[in-house]
N, C-alpha and C positions, 0 to 999 in steps of 0.2 A: 489159624484155619487149618483144617486137616483135609486129606484127600477126598473123603466122603462129602464134606461141605463144598469143596471146590467142584466136584462132579455135579452136585445138586445145583450149584449156582450156574454152571455152564450148560447143563443138559438142555434147558429150554431154548437157549440160544443156538446150540448145535442142531437141535431138532428143527427149529425154525429155518436155519440156513440150509438144511437138507431139503426141507419141503418147499422153500421159496428161495432158491439160490441168489436171486437178485437182491434180497434184503441184506446179504452179507457184504455187499459192495457199498462202501461209504466213502465220502470225500473228507479228508482232514484238511484243515486250512490254517495257515499262519499269515499274519498281516503285520506289517511294520510301516512306520511313517518317519521320513527323514527328519532329523533334528539339527540342532546347532552343532558347530564344531565337528563336522564330518561324522555325525552319528546317525543311528537308525533306532527308533524306539519300537520294540517288538512286544506285542501284547500276548503273553503266554496263556492267558485265561486264568492264571493264578497270580500273576504279578506282571508289572511292566519292566522289561529289561532294556537297558540302553546299551546298544552295541556300538563299538567304534574301532578305530585302527589299533592293531597290535603294536606294541612298542617297536618291533622290528620293522614296521612300516611308517613310523612317525607318531604313533599314538602315545598317550601318557600313562597307559595302564589302568586308568580309572574306570574304563568302560569294559563291558564284556567283549571278548573277541569271538567272532563267528566261528573260527576254527576250534576254539575251546568249546563253544556251544555244540558243535558237531560231535566232538569227543564225549561231551557230557550226555548228549542224546544217546550215543552208543552205550555208554555205561548205564544210563537209566534203563534203557530197553533191555539190555542183557541182564541187568540186576533183577528187574521185575520178572523176566522170563525164567531166569535161574531159580528164583524163589518159587514161582508157580510150578515149574517142572519138578522141583524137589518135593513140593507138597503133593503133586499128582502121583509121583512114583514112590512116594513115602521114603525119601532119603532124608535122614535127620541132618539138617543143615543148621548148626548152632549159630554160625556167623559166616559172613563172606564179605570181602572187600574186592572191588573191581577197579582196575586201573587201565585206562586207555592212554596210549601215547601216540602221537603222530609226528612224523618228520616232514618238515617243510623247508624248501629252499626259496627264500624270499627274493632271490635274484629274478625269478620268474614273475612273481607277483608285482614287483616294482619295475619290470621291463628292462632290467639291467642286462639280461641275457635272453635272447629269443630261443636259445637251445634248452633252457631250463623250463620244464613244464610248470604251469601254475597249478597249485593244489598240493595235497599230501602226496609224498613219494611212497610213504609206508605208514600203516597204522597197526599197532599191536594192542591186544586186549589180554590182560592177565587176571586170573581169578585166584584169590588167596582164600581158601576154604577152610573152615573149622567144622569138621565132621568126623564121625566114627564109621562112616560108610567104607566098604571095601573098594578096591580099585575098579572092579567091574561096575559097581553102582555109580561111582564117580565118572567113569567113562560114558555110561549111559546118560547121566545127568548133563554132562558137557555136550555130548552129541545132540541131545534133544534141545538144549538151550540154543546151540548154534542153528539148528534147523528151524526153530520157531521165533527167533529174535528178528523182528521186522527191520530194525535199523541195520543190523549186521548183514542180513540177506540183501538189503537194498544196496549197501555199500559194496558188498562182495560181487554182486551180479551186475551192478550198474542199472540205470533206469533212464528211459528217454525223458527228456525235459522239453516241454514246449514253452517258448517265450512269446508273449503277446504284449501289446501296449495300447494305451489310449492317450490322447492329448486333449487337454482343456486349456482355454486361454482366459 
């Protein structure tokens, strides 16, 4: 795809969102169902993923770890955004590999220490770019990717989460 085709593809959507701002607000949904052996089956819409405990919390490593899935979501979103931005601003991106790493201290997760927070202490995202673009174009590419990457912006800014429940017998 080139920048002209991208603009052509997105122009009707952008116009619609400008004319009817409420149509730009959508709800994405994920659903999972608990399974055997401390697992949760998550329907991604493309495949069924079985998530389970990370080996550092007693898992056997045969199931997806939700922490890994979070990092994978960041890499996926940043990769799609990077590719789209490169196309839009006409930066020749021959190839790119994205790597996300997150540091966890499982003493918090397992309740070994109340002083250790549960969750990632730090997440890093690295871009390995193959391009002939100059430094100014690369800086613009990375700045716009950061600006428009939904998962990155959500993690960076935080978001309110509402928890509800229902009970059936």
